[in-house]
C-alpha positions in Angstrom: -65.1 27.0 0.2 -65.0 23.4 1.1 -67.4 22.5 -1.7 -64.7 23.8 -4.2 -62.0 21.8 -2.5 -64.3 18.7 -2.6 -65.1 19.0 -6.2 -61.4 19.5 -7.0 -60.7 16.2 -5.2 -63.7 14.1 -6.5 -63.8 15.4 -10.1 -60.2 16.3 -11.2 -61.5 15.7 -14.9 -63.4 19.0 -14.6 -60.1 21.0 -14.4 -57.7 21.2 -17.4 -54.0 21.8 -17.1 -52.9 24.8 -15.1 -56.6 26.0 -14.6 -56.7 25.2 -10.8 -53.3 26.8 -10.3 -54.3 29.9 -12.2 -57.5 30.1 -10.2 -55.7 30.0 -6.8 -52.9 32.3 -8.0 -50.1 29.7 -8.2 -49.5 30.1 -12.0 -46.6 32.2 -13.1 -47.9 34.8 -15.5 -45.9 37.3 -17.4 -44.7 40.2 -15.4 -46.6 43.5 -16.2 -43.7 46.0 -16.2 -43.7 49.7 -16.0 -43.2 49.8 -19.7 -46.5 48.1 -20.2 -48.4 51.3 -19.4 -52.1 51.3 -18.9 -52.4 52.8 -22.3 -50.6 49.9 -24.0 -52.7 47.4 -22.0 -55.8 49.3 -23.0 -54.9 48.8 -26.7 -54.6 45.1 -26.1 -57.8 44.5 -24.1 -61.2 45.2 -25.4 -62.5 48.6 -24.4 -65.8 47.3 -22.7 -63.6 45.7 -19.9 -63.2 48.0 -16.8 -59.9 49.8 -16.5 -59.0 48.2 -13.2 -59.3 44.7 -14.7 -56.8 45.3 -17.4 -54.0 43.6 -15.5 -56.0 40.5 -14.6 -57.3 40.0 -18.1 -53.8 40.5 -19.5 -52.6 37.7 -17.2 -55.5 35.5 -18.3 -54.7 36.2 -21.9 -51.0 35.2 -21.4 -51.8 32.1 -19.3 -54.6 30.7 -21.6 -54.1 32.1 -25.1 -56.3 29.4 -26.8 -59.2 30.0 -24.4 -58.9 33.8 -24.6 -59.1 33.5 -28.5 -62.2 31.4 -28.4 -64.0 33.8 -26.2 -64.2 36.5 -28.9 -64.0 39.2 -26.3 -63.4 41.9 -28.9 -67.2 41.5 -29.9 -68.6 44.0 -27.5 -72.1 43.5 -28.6 -71.9 39.7 -27.9 -70.7 40.5 -24.3 -73.0 43.5 -23.6 -75.3 41.6 -21.4 -72.5 39.9 -19.5 -70.8 43.2 -18.8 -73.9 44.9 -17.4 -75.7 42.1 -15.7 -76.0 41.8 -11.9 -75.9 38.0 -12.5 -73.2 37.8 -15.1 -72.3 34.2 -14.3 -75.8 33.3 -15.9 -75.2 35.7 -18.8 -72.3 34.0 -20.6 -73.3 34.2 -24.4 -74.8 30.8 -25.4 -72.5 30.5 -28.4 -69.5 30.9 -26.1 -70.9 28.6 -23.2 -71.2 25.8 -25.7 -67.4 25.9 -26.4 -65.9 26.3 -23.0 -66.0 24.1 -19.8 -67.9 25.1 -16.7 -64.8 25.8 -14.7 -63.4 28.0 -17.5 -66.5 30.2 -17.0 -65.4 30.6 -13.4 -62.0 31.7 -14.6 -63.7 34.2 -17.0 -65.8 35.7 -14.2 -62.7 35.9 -11.9 -60.7 37.8 -14.6 -63.4 40.3 -15.7 -66.2 40.4 -13.0 -64.7 39.3 -9.6 -67.7 41.0 -8.0 -69.7 37.9 -9.0 -67.1 35.2 -8.4 -68.6 33.9 -5.2 -71.9 33.2 -7.1 -70.0 31.6 -10.0 -68.2 29.3 -7.7 -71.5 28.3 -6.0 -73.1 27.6 -9.3 -70.1 25.6 -10.5 -70.0 23.4 -7.4 -73.7 22.9 -7.2 -73.7 21.7 -10.9 -70.7 19.5 -10.3 -72.2 17.8 -7.2 -75.7 17.6 -8.7 -77.2 19.7 -5.9 -79.8 22.3 -6.2 -78.0 24.5 -3.5 -75.0 24.2 -1.2 -76.6 25.6 2.0 -77.8 22.9 4.4 -81.4 23.1 5.8 -81.7 25.0 9.0 -80.8 23.0 12.2 -83.8 21.5 13.9 -83.0 20.2 17.4 -86.4 18.2 17.5 -85.3 16.2 14.5 -81.7 15.9 15.8 -83.0 14.4 19.1 -84.0 11.2 17.4 -80.4 10.6 16.5 -79.0 11.2 20.0 -78.0 8.5 22.6 -77.6 8.7 26.4 -74.0 7.6 26.2 -73.0 10.1 23.6 -72.7 13.8 24.4 -74.0 16.3 21.9 -71.6 19.1 21.1 -73.1 22.2 19.7 -70.5 24.3 18.0 -71.8 27.8 18.3 -70.8 31.1 16.5 -70.3 34.3 18.4 -73.7 35.7 19.2 -75.6 32.5 18.7 -77.3 30.8 21.6 -79.4 27.6 21.4 -80.4 27.8 25.0 -84.0 28.8 24.3 -84.6 26.2 21.7 -83.1 23.5 23.8 -85.2 24.6 26.8 -88.4 24.3 24.7 -87.4 20.9 23.4 -86.6 19.7 26.9 -89.9 21.0 28.3 -91.7 18.9 25.6 -89.6 15.8 26.0 -88.6 15.4 29.7 -90.3 18.3 31.4 -88.9 21.6 32.5 -88.0 20.3 35.9 -85.7 17.6 34.4 -83.6 20.1 32.4 -80.6 21.7 34.0 -78.1 24.3 32.7 -74.7 25.3 34.0 -72.9 28.3 32.4 -69.3 27.4 32.7 -66.8 29.8 34.2 -64.9 30.4 37.3 -66.1 28.3 40.2 -68.6 26.2 38.3 -66.5 23.1 37.8 -67.7 21.3 41.0 -71.3 22.3 40.4 -71.1 21.0 36.8 -69.8 17.5 37.8 -72.3 17.2 40.7 -75.2 18.1 38.4 -73.8 15.7 35.7 -73.9 12.8 38.2 -77.3 13.7 39.4 -78.8 14.0 35.9 -77.1 10.7 34.8 -78.7 8.9 37.8 -82.2 10.4 37.3 -82.3 10.3 33.5 -82.6 14.1 33.2 -81.0 16.5 30.7 -78.0 18.7 31.3 -76.5 21.5 29.2 -73.0 22.7 30.0 -72.6 26.1 28.2 -69.5 27.8 26.9 -67.0 25.1 27.3 -64.4 27.1 25.3 -63.9 29.2 28.5 -62.7 26.1 30.5 -60.6 24.0 28.1 -58.1 23.2 30.9 -60.9 21.6 32.9 -62.3 19.4 30.0 -59.9 16.5 30.6 -61.7 16.0 34.0 -65.0 16.0 32.2 -63.7 13.2 29.9 -62.7 11.1 32.8 -66.1 11.5 34.4 -67.9 10.6 31.2 -65.8 7.4 30.9 -67.0 6.1 34.2 -70.6 7.3 33.8 -73.4 4.7 33.6 -76.3 6.9 32.6 -79.9 6.0 32.8 -82.1 5.7 29.7 -83.4 9.1 28.7 -80.3 11.1 29.9 -78.8 13.6 27.5 -75.6 15.7 27.9 -75.7 18.8 25.7 -72.4 20.8 25.4 -72.0 24.3 23.8 -68.7 25.8 22.8 -67.3 28.3 20.3 -64.3 27.0 18.1 -61.2 26.7 20.2 -57.7 25.4 19.2 -57.2 23.8 22.6 -60.5 21.9 22.7 -59.6 18.2 23.6 -59.5 16.0 20.6 -60.9 12.8 22.4 -64.0 14.7 23.7 -64.5 16.1 20.2 -64.4 12.7 18.6 -66.6 11.0 21.2 -69.4 13.6 20.7 -72.1 14.0 18.1 -71.1 17.3 16.6 -73.4 19.9 15.2 -73.0 23.6 14.3 -75.5 26.2 15.4 -75.4 29.7 14.0 -77.7 32.6 14.7 -80.2 33.0 11.7 -78.8 35.9 9.7 -80.6 39.1 9.0 -81.9 42.2 10.6 -85.4 40.7 11.1 -84.3 37.6 12.8 -82.0 39.7 15.0 -84.8 42.0 16.1 -87.1 39.0 16.7 -84.5 37.4 19.0 -84.2 40.7 21.0 -87.9 40.9 21.5 -88.1 37.2 22.5 -85.7 38.1 25.4 -87.8 41.1 26.5 -91.1 40.6 28.4 -94.2 42.7 27.8 -93.7 44.2 31.2 -90.3 45.4 30.4 -91.7 47.3 27.3 -94.7 48.8 28.9 -93.1 49.8 32.2 -94.5 53.1 33.5 -96.7 53.5 30.4 -94.2 55.8 28.8 -94.5 55.9 25.0 -91.1 57.5 24.5 -89.4 54.7 26.6 -91.0 51.9 24.5 -90.0 53.6 21.3 -86.4 54.2 22.6 -86.1 50.5 23.3 -87.1 49.7 19.8 -84.4 52.2 18.6 -81.9 50.3 20.9 -83.0 47.0 19.4 -82.7 48.3 15.8 -79.3 50.0 16.7 -78.0 46.6 18.1 -79.2 44.7 15.1 -77.6 47.0 12.6 -74.3 47.0 14.4 -74.3 43.1 14.5 -75.5 42.5 10.9 -73.2 45.1 9.4 -70.4 42.7 10.2 -71.5 40.7 7.2 -69.9 43.3 5.0 -66.4 43.5 6.4 -64.3 45.4 5.6 -66.7 48.0 4.0 -69.3 47.7 6.7 -66.8 47.4 9.6 -63.1 47.1 9.0 -63.0 44.0 11.2 -65.3 41.7 13.3 -66.3 43.3 16.5 -67.8 41.2 19.3 -71.1 43.1 19.8 -73.0 40.8 22.0 -76.1 40.4 24.2 -74.2 41.9 27.1 -74.0 45.2 25.1 -77.7 45.1 24.5 -78.5 44.5 28.2 -76.2 47.3 29.1 -78.0 49.7 26.7 -81.4 48.5 28.1 -80.3 49.3 31.7 -79.2 52.8 30.7 -82.5 53.7 28.9 -84.4 52.1 31.8 -82.7 54.2 34.5 -82.8 57.5 32.5 -86.7 57.2 32.2 -87.1 56.6 36.0 -88.8 59.3 38.0 -90.1 61.3 35.1 -86.7 63.0 34.5 -86.0 64.9 31.4 -84.3 62.3 29.1 -80.7 63.1 28.3 -79.8 61.8 24.8 -76.2 63.1 25.1 -75.8 60.8 28.0 -76.9 57.7 26.0 -74.6 58.7 23.1 -71.6 59.1 25.4 -72.1 55.8 27.3 -72.9 53.7 24.1 -70.0 55.4 22.2 -67.2 55.4 24.9 -68.0 52.6 27.3 -70.3 50.0 25.7 -70.4 49.4 21.8 -67.6 51.9 21.1 -65.5 50.3 23.7 -65.0 47.4 21.4 -64.0 49.5 18.4 -60.3 50.4 17.8 -60.6 52.0 14.3 -61.4 55.7 14.2 -63.3 55.3 10.9 -65.6 52.6 12.4 -66.1 54.8 15.5 -67.3 57.5 13.2 -69.9 55.1 11.7 -71.0 54.2 15.2 -71.3 57.9 16.2 -73.4 58.5 13.0 -75.8 55.6 13.9 -76.2 56.9 17.6 -77.1 60.4 16.3 -79.5 58.8 13.8 -81.4 56.4 16.1 -81.2 58.1 19.5 -82.7 61.7 19.3 -85.8 63.5 20.6 -86.5 64.5 17.0 -87.0 60.9 15.9 -89.5 60.1 18.7 -91.5 63.4 18.2 -91.6 62.8 14.5 -93.1 59.4 14.9 -96.2 61.0 16.1 -96.2 63.6 13.3 -95.7 62.1 9.7 -95.2 65.6 8.3 -92.3 66.2 10.6 -91.0 62.7 9.7 -90.7 63.6 6.1 -88.8 66.8 6.8 -86.4 65.3 9.1 -85.4 62.3 7.0 -85.8 58.7 7.7 -84.0 57.0 10.5 -85.7 53.7 9.6 -86.7 52.2 6.3 -89.9 53.6 4.6 -92.0 50.5 5.8 -91.2 51.2 9.4 -93.2 53.5 11.5 -92.7 53.5 15.2 -95.9 52.4 16.9 -97.7 55.0 19.2 -98.1 52.2 21.7 -96.4 50.5 24.7 -97.5 47.0 23.6 -94.8 44.6 22.8 -97.2 42.9 20.2 -97.3 46.1 18.2 -93.5 46.3 18.0 -93.3 42.6 17.0 -95.9 43.2 14.3 -93.6 46.0 12.8 -90.7 43.5 12.8 -92.8 40.7 11.2 -93.5 43.2 8.3 -89.8 43.5 7.5 -88.5 41.5 4.5 -86.6 38.2 5.2 -83.5 39.5 3.3 -81.6 42.4 4.3 -81.5 45.5 2.1 -78.4 47.7 2.0 -80.4 50.7 2.8 -81.1 49.2 6.3 -77.5 49.8 7.2 -76.9 53.0 5.1 -74.8 50.9 2.8 -74.7 51.6 -1.0 -77.0 49.6 -3.3 -73.9 47.7 -4.9 -72.6 46.5 -1.5 -73.2 42.8 -2.7 -70.5 43.4 -5.3 -67.9 44.5 -2.9 -68.9 41.7 -0.5 -68.5 39.0 -3.1 -65.0 40.3 -4.1 -63.8 40.1 -0.6 -65.4 36.7 0.2 -64.2 35.0 -2.9 -60.7 36.4 -2.3 -60.8 34.8 1.1 -62.1 31.5 -0.2 -59.2 31.3 -2.8 -56.7 32.0 0.0 -58.2 29.2 2.0 -58.2 26.9 -0.9 -54.5 27.5 -1.4 -53.9 26.4 2.3 -56.1 23.3 1.8 -54.2 22.3 -1.3 -50.9 22.1 0.6 -49.4 18.8 1.8 -50.2 18.1 5.4 -46.6 17.0 6.3 -45.1 19.6 4.0 -43.1 21.7 6.4 -42.6 19.3 9.2 -39.5 17.6 7.8 -37.4 17.8 4.7 -38.7 15.8 1.8 -37.0 16.7 -1.6 -39.9 15.7 -3.7 -42.5 17.5 -1.6 -40.5 20.6 -1.3 -39.7 20.6 -5.0 -43.3 20.4 -6.0 -44.6 22.8 -3.4 -42.0 25.4 -3.9 -41.4 25.4 -7.6 -44.2 27.9 -8.4 -42.6 30.4 -6.0 -39.1 29.9 -7.3 -40.3 30.0 -10.9 -42.2 33.2 -10.3 -39.1 34.8 -8.7 -37.0 33.9 -11.7 -39.5 35.2 -14.2 -40.1 38.5 -12.3 -36.4 39.3 -12.4 -35.8 38.4 -16.1 -34.4 41.5 -17.9 -33.9 43.4 -14.7 -30.7 44.3 -12.9 -32.2 44.5 -9.4 -30.6 41.4 -8.0 -27.1 42.5 -9.1 -27.4 46.2 -8.7 -25.1 48.0 -6.4 -26.3 51.1 -4.5 -24.3 52.9 -1.9 -26.1 53.6 1.4 -27.7 57.1 1.5 -25.5 59.7 3.3 -26.9 62.2 5.8 -27.0 65.5 4.1 -28.8 68.9 4.0 -30.5 68.1 0.7 -34.2 67.9 -0.1 -36.2 65.7 2.3 -38.1 64.3 -0.7 -35.0 63.4 -2.6 -33.5 61.9 0.6 -36.6 59.8 1.2 -36.6 58.5 -2.4 -33.0 57.6 -2.4 -33.5 55.7 0.8 -36.6 54.0 -0.6 -34.5 52.8 -3.6 -31.7 51.6 -1.3 -34.1 49.6 0.9 -36.0 48.3 -2.1 -32.9 46.9 -3.7 -31.7 45.4 -0.4 -35.0 43.8 0.1 -35.0 42.3 -3.4 -31.5 41.0 -3.0 -32.3 39.6 0.5 -35.2 37.7 -0.8 -33.0 36.5 -3.7 -30.4 35.2 -1.3 -32.9 33.3 0.8 -34.6 31.7 -2.2 -31.2 30.9 -3.8 -30.3 29.1 -0.6 -33.6 27.3 -0.6 -33.1 26.2 -4.2 -29.6 24.8 -3.5 -31.0 22.7 -0.6 -33.7 21.3 -3.0 -31.1 20.5 -5.6 -28.9 18.8 -3.0 -25.9 21.2 -3.4 -26.2 22.8 0.1 -27.0 21.6 3.6 -30.3 22.4 5.2 -30.1 25.2 7.8 -32.6 26.4 10.4 -33.3 29.6 8.4 -33.9 27.7 5.3 -36.3 25.3 7.0 -38.3 28.3 8.5 -38.5 29.8 5.1 -39.6 26.6 3.4 -42.3 25.9 6.1 -43.8 29.3 5.7 -43.9 29.2 1.9 -45.3 25.7 1.9 -48.0 26.9 4.2 -48.8 29.8 1.9 -47.6 32.2 4.4 -45.3 35.2 3.8 -42.0 34.5 5.8 -41.5 36.7 8.9 -38.1 37.6 7.7 -39.5 39.3 4.6 -42.4 41.0 6.5 -40.0 42.4 9.0 -38.4 44.4 6.2 -41.6 45.5 4.6 -45.2 44.7 5.5 -46.8 43.7 2.3 -49.4 41.1 1.2 -49.6 38.0 3.4 -49.7 35.6 0.4 -46.1 34.9 -0.8 -46.6 35.2 -4.6 -48.5 38.4 -4.2 -45.8 39.7 -1.9 -43.0 38.9 -4.5 -45.0 40.6 -7.3 -45.6 43.7 -5.1 -41.9 43.9 -4.2 -40.5 43.7 -7.7 -43.2 46.0 -9.1 -42.3 48.7 -6.6 -38.6 48.2 -6.9 -38.8 48.7 -10.6 -41.1 51.7 -10.3 -38.8 53.5 -7.8 -36.1 53.7 -10.3 -38.1 56.3 -12.4 -38.9 58.2 -9.1 -35.1 58.5 -8.4 -34.4 59.6 -11.9 -37.2 62.3 -11.9 -36.3 63.5 -8.4 -32.7 64.0 -9.4 -33.9 66.1 -12.4 -36.1 68.0 -10.0 -39.3 67.2 -12.1 -40.8 64.8 -9.6 -43.4 67.3 -8.1 -44.3 68.6 -11.6 -45.5 65.2 -12.9 -48.4 63.1 -11.7 -47.3 60.4 -9.3 -48.8 57.1 -8.2 -48.4 56.5 -4.5 -49.0 52.7 -4.9 -45.5 52.5 -6.5 -44.0 53.3 -3.1 -43.1 51.0 -0.2 -43.8 53.7 2.2 -46.3 56.3 0.7 -47.1 57.8 4.1 -43.4 58.5 4.7 -43.3 60.3 1.3 -46.1 62.6 2.3 -44.4 63.3 5.6 -41.2 64.2 3.6 -43.2 66.6 1.5 -44.4 68.1 4.8 -40.8 68.5 6.0 -39.7 70.1 2.7 -42.6 72.5 2.8 -41.9 73.6 6.3 -38.2 74.3 5.3 -39.4 76.2 2.2 -41.9 78.3 4.3 -39.5 78.7 7.3 -42.1 77.4 9.8 -42.6 74.4 12.0 -44.1 71.1 10.7 -46.8 71.3 13.3 -48.1 74.6 11.9 -49.0 72.9 8.6 -52.2 71.1 7.7 -52.7 68.5 4.9 -55.2 69.4 2.1 -56.3 68.0 -1.2 -57.9 69.7 -4.2 -59.7 68.2 -7.2 -60.5 71.6 -8.6 -57.1 73.0 -9.5 -53.6 73.4 -8.1 -53.6 74.7 -4.5 -53.0 78.5 -4.5 -51.7 78.6 -1.0 -49.2 75.8 -1.3 -45.5 76.3 -1.6 -45.0 72.7 -2.7 -47.7 70.3 -4.0 -47.8 67.0 -5.8 -50.4 65.7 -8.3 -51.5 62.2 -7.3 -53.2 59.8 -9.6 -54.3 56.1 -9.4 -56.6 56.4 -6.4 -59.7 54.1 -6.2 -62.9 54.7 -4.4 -65.3 52.2 -2.8 -68.7 53.0 -1.3 -69.7 55.7 -3.8 -68.6 57.4 -7.0 -66.7 60.8 -7.5 -66.4 62.8 -10.7 -64.0 65.4 -9.3 -66.9 67.7 -8.4 -69.0 65.9 -5.8 -69.7 62.4 -4.4 -72.6 60.5 -5.8 -74.5 57.4 -4.7 -73.7 54.0 -6.2 -76.5 52.3 -8.0 -77.2 48.6 -8.0 -75.2 48.0 -11.1 -72.3 50.4 -10.3 -68.8 48.9 -10.2 -67.7 48.0 -6.7 -64.5 50.1 -7.2 -64.2 53.1 -9.3 -61.3 55.3 -10.3 -61.2 58.9 -9.1 -59.6 61.8 -11.0 -56.1 62.9 -10.1 -55.9 65.4 -7.3 -53.4 67.8 -5.8 -52.0 67.2 -2.3 -50.1 69.7 -0.3 -49.3 71.0 3.2 -50.4 74.6 3.9 -50.5 76.9 6.9 -53.1 76.1 9.4 -54.7 79.6 9.0 -55.1 79.1 5.2 -58.6 78.2 4.0 -57.8 75.6 1.3 -59.9 74.9 -1.8 -63.2 74.0 0.0 -65.3 75.2 2.9 -65.5 72.8 5.9 -69.2 72.4 5.6 -69.1 71.0 2.0 -66.5 68.3 2.4 -66.0 65.0 4.2 -62.6 63.5 5.2 -62.1 60.0 3.9 -59.3 57.6 4.7 -56.8 56.5 2.1 -55.8 52.8 2.7 -52.9 51.0 1.1 -55.3 48.2 -0.2 -58.9 47.3 -0.3 -58.5 45.1 2.8 -58.5 48.5 4.7 -55.8 47.6 7.3 -53.1 50.4 6.9 -54.0 54.0 6.5 -51.8 56.3 4.4 -53.6 59.5 5.0 -57.0 61.2 5.0 -58.3 63.5 2.2 -61.2 65.7 2.0 -63.8 65.4 -0.8 -66.7 67.7 -1.7 -69.9 65.8 -0.6 -72.8 68.3 -0.2 -74.5 68.7 3.0 -75.0 65.2 4.3 -71.8 63.6 5.5 -73.5 60.9 7.5 -74.6 59.3 4.2 -71.0 58.7 3.0 -69.8 57.7 6.5 -72.5 54.9 6.7 -71.8 54.0 3.0 -68.4 52.9 4.3 -66.8 55.2 1.7 -62.9 55.0 1.5 -60.1 55.5 -1.0 -57.2 53.1 -1.5 -54.1 53.0 -3.7 -54.3 51.3 -7.0 -53.7 47.6 -6.7 -50.5 46.6 -8.5 
């Protein structure tokens, strides 16, 4: 991310007019209106380009018409390799690559193949900076030691789960001797101990490591004062470790030699770190083979849980702080359950790890389902008995990759040998993730990078005080976008009476209310932006509300006053596009509902501000129609045909699927070159009586969440899809549906 920002500052000549703004989403493109249906877009854009990229390519075409023309995208044979390649950034046709600039290739990948945008950005910045690769060499504390001084603390900024203690201890043992190295883990009651040890080591020339300073930021000014009066002996070194913390004192930060320390990524390194913390005696205790194998299962489970965080939000929906303390607690459980030759209770392990230890950190039901699937996979008597019988192993399926076979031994060396045979790079199958997970990961990471680049591009003093020139330059993209979005529409002047309480259809009542709130939201945004525009032009005085609005927009944040009315995208320009798109679309919903044909046509839930409320209104109307309570109904979906048991049903289109593919009949695995997101056929949704069977038997389906967006934050509902007989496969795939991105 910083490399892109650095190149932008150092080599502005590599970017032509509007290219950087288009890349970061600040260019005002033409509004794709409801009238511009997918069919008309499909006619304008070459057929080899994926359906879900039509809007982005149309925006690219309108923003850079000359560049678009020079790409000859209509020649599908020319672009065949690019469209199918897993390294498309390296497969731009040579005849085209000669005609366009390097950054224009990045824009091309962003529009057509965002699943490779992260790699395209890395290739561009490496070329611009003349570097072979952007990643720095691994941190070596021995090499670093030669740059340290006794009067300068060494601040090691650690990431969660990383701990340089062992490497530091080894370095100290070689350099000053184990007896001259001291550690203090900071926490409650350790302040006096830390200062006393600091004075002692300073006087004797020993080494001191103060760990986890982010836990005691209020005490750090005292440490600063002590360091100012310290007169250390030659050979003294003060090592400090801390995670990033906003209240870390600036003076201590500036006076220290700063380095970052991250745990080496990957399952293999994670497992090796675990087995470095366990002694041979801990593994071989009691000579119980099943105990030693269970500990390996625990280490593998812990590594999978931690490394799966590299694939947020498809791996886990958020970053969970799985740590060494969880591993220790798991070790204690297994150790105690094997004591005294008792029959091992696997359900006990499942319950504690799910409800008290690892699962205690998880607050998303879908993530908890993944954890439960892992527990059943790695902690079972079948797995351990199968390790001694390879024929059983093949029948029961593979809990571990094919190259892993649990040693029939209690020797720690045998388990380390198994780990050493693992590849350095993780494979998606290690986590149960689909083969194309890298594509999804690149989409998310590149989206986050672009969001951070927008923030880095803003003026530092932008929102602190009123400066007409800064405000005009920084806010003109937002004001111009709003003006363009509302061209040819009557939303900002439309008058709609507040809905009245009546005994009419709940679905119609919801849609009328949705329209009223949509127009009120559009007009509220218009009033706030109009007031801001007047202040910039000098025709109105600055108020506190306008200042808050400008500060948020200049910081690339969606104003709280807008989010309070509707929780949408956090980026302001995306928010404005989403609001106007939905406000325009809801007009046709009202018209169809009034003609009583809404439920007979296919609908797209992404056109609504509150799709979950629409489904609840359908539930209420169904209950009225059937003369029963809402609680006696259950939600069902069918891809086969209309639902026979349903009094009312709606056909829903525009859903997208990540993690696997679906043809309307059964889920299927994604291959390495499968698109990261695929469209699914339209389905029928309805509320039926609890006693009704629905379209599928419970054994052949899996319930998947439907999120409002690919960020997987807000759930609309859950739908069942036919999956065969192995639901755990799709659970671990991170399979989920979400509404079409507008």
